[in-house]
C-alpha positions as CSV (number, residue, x, y, z in Angstrom):
1,M,23.6,-69.5,16.9
2,K,20.3,-70.2,18.0
3,N,18.3,-69.9,21.4
4,P,18.2,-73.2,23.0
5,T,14.8,-72.5,24.2
6,N,13.4,-71.8,20.7
7,D,15.0,-73.3,17.9
8,K,13.1,-70.8,15.4
9,E,15.4,-68.1,16.9
10,K,18.4,-67.7,15.4
11,I,21.6,-65.2,15.1
12,T,23.9,-65.2,12.3
13,Y,27.4,-63.8,12.8
14,S,29.8,-62.9,10.0
15,C,33.6,-63.1,10.2
16,S,34.4,-62.5,6.3
17,G,38.0,-62.1,5.5
18,F,39.0,-64.3,8.6
19,N,42.5,-65.7,7.9
20,V,45.0,-68.3,9.6
21,A,48.0,-67.2,8.2
22,E,50.4,-69.1,10.2
23,D,51.8,-72.5,10.3
24,C,49.9,-74.4,13.2
25,S,52.4,-77.5,13.0
26,K,55.3,-75.6,14.6
27,K,53.4,-74.5,17.8
28,T,54.2,-76.5,20.7
29,N,50.6,-77.7,21.0
30,K,50.1,-77.6,17.1
31,Q,47.3,-75.5,17.4
32,C,46.4,-71.6,16.1
33,E,43.9,-69.5,18.1
34,K,42.2,-66.4,16.7
35,D,39.6,-64.4,18.9
36,L,36.5,-64.0,16.7
37,G,35.5,-61.2,18.7
38,I,36.5,-58.5,16.2
39,C,34.2,-60.0,13.4
40,L,30.9,-60.1,15.8
41,K,27.9,-57.8,15.5
42,K,29.1,-54.5,16.8
43,S,27.7,-54.1,20.6
44,V,25.6,-51.1,21.8
45,P,27.5,-48.4,23.5
46,L,27.3,-49.2,27.2
47,P,26.2,-46.2,29.2
48,A,28.2,-44.3,31.5
49,A,29.0,-46.2,34.4
50,S,27.7,-44.9,37.8
51,P,30.4,-44.8,40.8
52,T,28.6,-47.3,42.7
53,L,27.5,-49.5,40.1
54,R,28.6,-51.6,37.5
55,P,27.0,-51.4,33.9
56,R,24.4,-54.4,33.3
57,I,25.3,-55.9,30.1
58,K,22.1,-57.8,28.7
59,T,23.0,-61.5,27.8
60,K,21.3,-64.1,25.5
61,D,21.6,-67.7,26.1
62,Q,22.3,-69.3,22.8
63,K,24.0,-72.7,21.2
64,I,25.4,-73.7,18.1
65,D,23.0,-74.2,15.3
66,K,25.6,-74.5,12.6
67,M,29.3,-73.0,11.4
68,V,29.3,-72.1,7.4
69,V,33.1,-71.8,6.1
70,N,34.0,-70.5,2.7
71,M,37.7,-71.7,2.4
72,G,40.3,-69.4,0.8
73,S,42.6,-70.3,-2.0
74,D,44.6,-72.8,0.1
75,G,42.5,-75.3,2.2
76,T,44.4,-77.6,4.6
77,K,44.8,-81.2,5.2
78,D,45.4,-80.6,9.1
79,D,43.0,-81.7,11.4
80,I,40.9,-79.1,12.5
81,K,39.1,-78.3,15.8
82,I,37.0,-75.1,16.8
83,K,37.1,-73.6,20.2
84,I,33.8,-72.1,21.2
85,C,33.4,-69.3,24.1
86,S,31.0,-67.1,25.4
87,D,31.4,-63.4,25.2
88,D,33.2,-63.0,28.8
89,N,35.2,-66.5,28.2
90,A,33.4,-68.2,31.2
91,I,32.1,-71.4,29.3
92,C,34.2,-72.4,26.5
93,C,34.1,-76.0,24.6
94,E,36.3,-77.7,21.9
95,S,34.5,-79.3,19.3
96,D,35.5,-83.0,18.3
97,K,38.0,-83.2,15.1
98,L,35.6,-81.6,12.3
99,S,35.2,-84.4,9.5
100,H,32.7,-85.4,6.7
101,L,32.3,-89.3,6.4
102,L,33.6,-90.5,2.8
103,K,33.9,-86.7,2.1
104,S,37.0,-84.3,1.7
105,E,36.7,-81.3,4.4
106,W,38.7,-78.0,4.2
107,V,39.2,-78.0,0.8
108,K,40.2,-74.7,-1.2
109,D,37.6,-72.4,-2.8
110,K,35.0,-74.7,-1.3
111,R,31.9,-73.6,0.8
112,E,31.5,-75.9,3.9
113,T,28.7,-76.3,6.1
114,W,28.9,-77.9,9.6
115,E,25.7,-78.9,11.2
116,A,25.6,-78.6,15.3
117,G,25.8,-82.6,15.5
118,K,29.3,-82.2,14.2
119,F,30.9,-80.2,17.4
120,G,30.3,-83.2,19.7
121,K,29.9,-81.9,23.2
122,C,29.5,-78.2,22.4
123,K,26.3,-78.8,20.3
124,K,24.4,-78.8,23.4
125,Q,26.6,-76.4,25.3
126,V,25.0,-73.0,26.1
127,F,26.8,-69.8,25.9
128,K,26.3,-66.4,27.3
129,V,26.0,-64.0,24.1
130,I,26.2,-60.4,24.6
131,K,22.6,-59.0,23.3
132,H,23.4,-56.6,20.3
133,C,20.9,-54.0,19.1
134,N,19.9,-55.6,15.8
135,D,19.1,-58.8,17.7
136,V,15.5,-59.9,17.7
137,S,14.1,-61.0,21.0
């Protein structure tokens, strides 16, 4: 992801070992969902809450820069869309079908890079992301 006001400021999230192990075609909406929050950078522990004040959580505005996917040994021929949400789920956006012109996608054992332009209306969407201790500001 990148800062919407500074293209050189980027944050990389790694979700190694991510797996969708169910048959999405058998679901009523033919969609599988997986919360990626478990694989993002660990956040800074919040200070103890005051009885009268809610703790302030620092956030950064970010937008999609690109997504790199390392496909496993199965791959898929299904149409794939990505739903992207802010950390608090207040803003969500669903990409267009992710597909390359004249090129196969989601091929087993292949590394794929999806640039922001492939995410349709999501490419310009700004998301609030919790600021982590290792983030560069």
